[in-house]
C-alpha positions in Angstrom: 141.2 106.1 48.1 141.6 103.0 50.3 143.5 101.1 47.7 140.4 99.3 46.4 139.6 99.4 42.8 136.3 99.8 41.2 136.2 96.1 40.3 136.5 95.0 43.9 133.6 97.1 45.0 131.3 95.7 42.3 132.4 92.2 43.4 131.4 92.8 47.0 128.1 94.2 45.9 127.4 90.9 44.0 128.2 88.8 47.0 126.0 91.0 49.2 123.2 90.6 46.7 123.6 86.8 46.7 123.6 86.6 50.5 120.4 88.7 50.7 118.7 86.4 48.2 119.9 83.3 50.1 118.5 84.8 53.4 115.1 85.5 51.7 115.0 82.0 50.3 115.5 80.5 53.8 112.8 82.7 55.2 110.3 81.8 52.5 111.2 78.1 52.8 110.5 78.2 56.6 107.2 80.0 56.1 106.0 77.5 53.5 106.6 74.5 55.7 103.5 72.6 56.9 102.4 73.3 60.4 103.3 70.9 63.2 100.3 69.0 64.5 100.1 69.2 68.3 98.5 66.4 70.3 95.3 67.3 72.0 95.3 67.2 75.8 94.0 63.9 77.1 93.2 64.8 80.7 90.0 66.5 81.9 89.5 70.1 81.1 88.4 72.9 83.5 85.5 75.0 82.6 86.8 78.6 82.4 83.5 80.1 83.7 83.4 80.0 87.5 80.4 79.2 89.6 80.0 82.1 92.1 78.5 81.4 95.4 78.2 83.7 98.4 77.2 82.3 101.8 76.4 84.3 104.9 78.4 83.2 107.9 78.7 84.1 111.6 82.3 85.5 111.7 82.3 85.7 115.5 81.6 81.9 115.7 84.2 81.0 113.0 86.9 83.2 114.4 86.1 82.4 118.0 87.7 80.1 120.5 84.7 77.8 121.1 85.5 74.7 119.0 81.9 73.3 119.1 80.6 76.6 117.7 83.3 76.7 115.0 82.5 73.1 113.9 78.7 73.8 113.8 79.3 76.9 111.6 81.7 75.0 109.3 79.1 72.3 108.9 76.3 74.8 108.1 78.6 76.6 105.6 79.7 73.3 103.9 76.0 72.2 103.6 75.0 75.5 102.1 77.8 75.5 99.6 77.1 71.9 98.5 73.4 72.6 98.0 74.2 75.7 95.8 76.9 73.9 93.9 74.7 70.9 93.2 72.0 73.3 91.9 74.5 75.0 89.6 76.8 72.1 88.5 75.0 69.0 89.5 77.5 66.3 90.2 80.6 67.7 88.4 83.9 67.5 90.3 85.5 70.7 91.6 89.0 71.6 90.4 89.8 75.0 91.9 88.2 77.1 94.6 89.0 80.7 95.4 87.4 81.7 98.8 87.1 85.3 99.8 86.4 86.0 103.5 84.7 89.4 104.0 86.3 91.3 106.9 87.7 94.8 107.6 91.0 93.2 108.5 92.7 91.3 105.6 94.4 88.8 108.0 91.1 88.0 109.7 89.3 87.8 106.3 91.8 85.2 105.1 91.5 83.3 108.4 87.7 83.4 108.1 87.9 81.9 104.5 90.4 79.3 105.6 88.3 78.2 108.6 85.1 78.1 106.6 86.5 76.1 103.7 88.4 73.6 105.8 85.1 71.6 106.0 84.9 71.3 102.2 87.4 68.4 101.8 84.9 65.7 101.0 82.4 65.0 98.2 82.9 67.0 95.0 85.7 69.0 96.6 87.9 66.0 97.2 91.3 66.7 95.6 90.4 70.3 94.7 92.8 73.2 95.2 91.5 75.7 97.6 93.0 79.2 97.8 91.8 81.3 100.8 91.9 85.0 100.2 90.4 88.1 101.8 87.7 90.6 100.7 88.3 93.9 102.5 84.9 95.4 103.5 85.0 98.5 105.7 83.2 97.9 109.0 82.6 94.2 108.3 83.4 91.7 111.1 83.0 88.6 109.1 79.6 88.4 107.5 80.1 86.3 104.4 82.4 84.0 102.4 82.3 84.3 98.6 83.5 81.4 96.5 84.6 81.2 92.9 84.4 77.5 92.0 86.0 76.1 88.8 84.6 72.6 87.9 85.8 70.0 85.4 83.8 69.9 82.2 
């Protein structure tokens, strides 16, 4: 039909069979190779279970213009967080903090969380990554800041 004889077709089938066997041999050889041993991480590990803390705050003071009132509320918030953290994790160092400011306006909720957590830079929080977020609560004008704290093991 195409000028190919019956002998040529059988020869091509033989080469195809040989190629399939060679491909399977390579696959089985790769599957039978010993696994590569990875080095264990040498740095400190972070506990995957967060410590959850919720502290009531005075949103009007934290979001207000009176700097003395803001500082007093930040200090009260930081002391309450440190006490609850010490009760839950003793003296372990903090790695990551997610802070959720409760407010009906997401922008004000994030601002509330940022203002409250700005006093947490010392002690176990030194060097920790703090991400300030909002928790939208209808009708809330800044009543609480919830924290998810991830500590080192």
